[in-house]
N, C-alpha and C positions, 0 to 999 in steps of 0.2 A: 491607459487603463491596464493593459496587459503587463507593462513594465512595473507598475505599482503593485500589481498582484504578485508578480515574480519576486519583487523585493520583500513583500510581506511573507511569502512562502519561504524565501531564503532565510529570513530571520528564524522561522520555525525550524528549518533545516539545520541551521547553525547550532541552535540550543538543544534540539532533541536528537538529531541523527549523529552528529560528530562531537558530542559533549566531551569525549576523552581527548580529542585533538584541539579543541577550541582554544585552550590556554597557550598552545604552541603556534597558533596561526594568526596572522594579521588578516584583516578583511580582504585586502587585495590579493591574498595568496589562495583564495578559494574562488574558483571561476566555473561558469557554466560552459559546457562544450556543445556547440550547435550540431543538430542532426546532420549526418553525412560525413562528418570528420572523425567520429568517435572510434573508428577502427584504424586510424592512421598509425604508422610504425616508423621507426628509424633504425638504421644499421650502422651508425657512425662508429660505435665501439666494435672492434674486431670480434667476429664470431658470435655476436649477440644481436638480439632484436629488442628494442625498447618499444613498449606499447602501453596502453591503458587497460588494466584488468578491471572489469566492471563487476560490482556486486549485483545481486539479483534486484529486479525492480521491486519497489515497495508496493503495498496495497494502495488502492486509490484513496483519495482524501475524503470523498463524499459520495453519496448515492442519491438517486432521485426517489425520495420516499413517498410511498402511496398514502392516500388519505386514511385507509384502513389501519395503517400502522402509525402515522404521525399526526393524524387529526388536522387541526388548524395549521400546523407547521408543514403540511404536505408540500412536496415540490415536484411530484411526478408529472403534473399538468404543465409545468414550465421547466422541463428537464434541460432544455438547451441553455438556459440561463444559469444552471447550477455549475459552479466552478469545482471541478474535480480533477486532480492531477496525481501522478505517481512520480517517484524519483529514484535515482540510483547513484551510487558514489563510485568513483573510479580512482585507481591507484597506479602510479607510474611503476611499471614492472619490467624487469630485465629477463629476457628468455635466452637460455644457452642454446646455440646452434651447433657449436663444436668446441674443442678445447681452446680456452681463452689464453692459456699460457700463464695465468696468474693463480698461484696455489690458493691464496685466501678466497679468491672469487670462486674457484672450483669447489672449495669446501662449502661455500655458501649455497652452491647448486646441488650439494650432495643429496638432500632429502627430496628435491624436485629439480626440474630443469628451469625453474623460475625463482626469482628473488626480488623482493621489493627494492626499488632503486635507492630509497633512503638508507637501506642497510648496506648496499654495495658501495655507496659513496663514502662510507666510513673507512674503506680500505685505502691505506696510504699508497700514493703513486698513480692511482687511476682516476682520482676525483675529477681532474680537468677534462679528460676524455669523456667521462660519463656525463659531466655537466654540458659539454658541447652536444652530446647526443640528445640530452633533455631539451636544450634550447631549440634544436632542429625539430624535435617532435612537437614542442609547444607552438612553434610557428605554424605547423600543419594543422594543429588543433584550433588555431586562431584565438589563443588566450594570452594573458599577460606573461611576460618573462619571469615574473615573481611567483607564478602559480606553483603551489605545493600539492593541492588536492583539487580534483575536478568532480563535477556532478552533472547530471542531466535531469530535466523535467519533461514529462510527457503528458499531454492532455488525455484524459480518460474518456473523451467524448464517444468513442466506439467500444469502450471496454464494458464487458458484462457486469463488472463490479459497480459501475456507475448506474447501470440500468436495473440492477437487482440487488437490493439491500441484503438479501440472504447470502448472496455470493460474497459481498463485501465483508459481512460478519464472519463468514467462514475463513476468508483470507486473513483477517486481523486476529481472530481468536481461535481458529481451528474448529469452530462450531457455530451454528446459528440457533442453538437451543434457547438462547435468551429472547428470541423473537417468536411471535405466534406462528403456528403452522402456516406455510405460504398459501395453501389452498383456502384456509379460512380467511386470511388477511386480504385476499384478492376479491372476496365477496363484498360488493359495494353496498347492496341493500341487505342489511343484516336482519335476522329474525326479530320481528316486533315483540315477541315474547321472551327475548333473550334474557332480560333482567327480571322476568317475572318469577313468582313462586307458584308452582302448580300443586294443587291439592287433589288427590284422588279421594273423593268423599266416601266412596264405598269402603276403601281400605285406608282409614285415617292415618295409620302408622306409616304409610308409603308416601313420603314427601320428597319431591325433587326440587333442588335449587339450581337454576341455570346460572352459570358464572359468566361474567362479562367477557372473559378472554377466551371463551370456547363456544362453539355452536353445537347444539344437540338436535337430533331428529328423534321424535318419539312416535312409534307406531302403536296405535291402539288396536289391540286384537279382541278386546272384550268390550263390545259396544253397549253393554248393560251398565258400564260405569258412567257416572256423571262427573264431568270435569268443570271446574271453575277456575278462571285465571284471576289472581288477586281478588278474591271474594271480599266483600265488606265485612268488617268486624261486627259480630252480633252482640 
């Protein structure tokens, strides 16, 4: 079950996350790195360190939605069964530790002490040594020798974004304004007069319409007023 889910998510990952690279990659060139080996390095090429530079983790893929927000589609009461994951992509990266003795490679390191391996391997004369370093790192990562790009998937079971839809919305969109206020949405028993129209008979021009997406409390300070909720038409 887990493998089939990973395969399904991988297809989403392929089409949405690495759309720019997909035309250049074969399926077997994209592989998942198991937890524990993601920080492996190799120093086969002199005065450098080859490692995987990871992008930031994505947002979680789903949250346990409360009934007040999702109605019949609510999942909060069966949160453990909700599949929610996040992912990150990794790039083979070469880090400069000291002078490599190669002018072109040193020029590549000018803006930073790091360079993408794919760019470094375009330099004539050092491709073989760099390839050997890559094969050594790939062995430590436990992925195929054909791997060009790696990724990781992490279960969001303990992530606040899975437990709180407002946190997930903020991660994805930078705001949760599209959702009702959290304090209101967590109220299970909503006001029975929420959708009613209240007429203040003494002041007929004063009419309040309570909207379904908000809760209002109305304090009566003038007890001489007579209030009717949804009065019959006369």
